[in-house]
N, C-alpha and C positions, 0 to 999 in steps of 0.2 A: 562667490563660488563660480568657477569657470563652467561654461556650457557642457564640456565633456564630462567633468566631474559630476555635475548636477544630473546628467542623463543616467549615470550609473545608479543613482538612488531612486529614480522615478521610472524605471522600466516596467512595462506591463508584464504580468505573470504569464509565462508560457506553459503550455501543456504538451506532454509527450505521450502518445498512445502506446501502451505496452502490449495490448492484445484486445481481443473481444471475448466476452464471457457471458454465459447465460446463468450465472450463479444465482441471480434473483428472479429466475423464471422468464426473463426476456433478454435478448441480446443487448449488451451494453458495452461501451468502450471503457476499458480499464486505463486510467491515466495517472501520470506522475507529474505534479506541478514543479516548475523550476524553483518555487519558494520552498517546497518540501525538500528537494534535493540539496538546495543551498544550505538549509538549516541543519542538514545531516553531515556536512563536510568534515566536521571535527570528530566524528565517530571513527575510532580506529578499527573496530571489529567488523564494520560493514564497508565494503568497497564497491567500485563500479561493477565488478563481476556479480556481486550479490544481487544487485538490482535487475540483472538479466534473468534471474530466477523467479521474479514476481509472477510472470504468466503461469508458470508451473505451480507456484504456491497457491495462486487463486484457484487452480483446478483441484487442489487438495481439499481437505475438510475445512469447513467454515462454521463459525459459531457466532450467534448474535450476542453482543454485549450490551448495547443500548439501542434506542430507536435510531435506525439508519447507520449504525456503526457495528462493524463485524470484524472478526479476526479469523484469518486463514492460517493454517499450519501445514507444513510439509517437512518431511525428514530427508535430509541428504546425509552428509557426515555428521551434522548437527541439525536440530530442529530450527526452522525459520518461522517467525511469526510476523505476518503482515497485517496491519490494521487497515481496514477498508471503509470508506465512507460512501454509502449508496445515495446518489442524488435522485430522489424519487421522480421529479417531474422532468428529468433529462435522461438521455441515454448514457449516463456517466457514472463510473465508480472511480473514486480517487484512492490511490495508495497513499496513506498519510503517515505510515511508519513501517520500518522494517528492522527487525532485530534477530540475532541468533539467541536461542533460548535453551535452557536445560530441559532434559527429558521430563522431570517432575513438574516443571512449570507448564510445559505443553499439555501434560495429562490433566492438569487442573482446569484447562479450558472445557473439559467434558461436562462441567457443571452447568455450562450455558447451553441454550437451545441450539441444536445443530441445524444448519440450513440444508434443506432437502431440495435437490434439483428436480 
């Protein structure tokens, strides 16, 4: 394998800061990793513009799903659901998923514990 081709497969993951948020009681950096963005390239319903909405989605309502994993929702023309991973011992929150969802799916999130700021 050539050096150039080999370097494509062994690049270090990069992080892009989307915003700062105090969603979990202290100010943390909300990040998107290059690995997450790369793994979502095949999704037709989510484009680059949708990722620019993540800071506003994080400021919306958030619900705890599992330990350190939360879902934030926000309504624009459709509901957006962003899965967030809270890194406890760092000042980081990672956006691990972003999807457009139907109204009834968004309302189902209410069964989870809502995060209070």
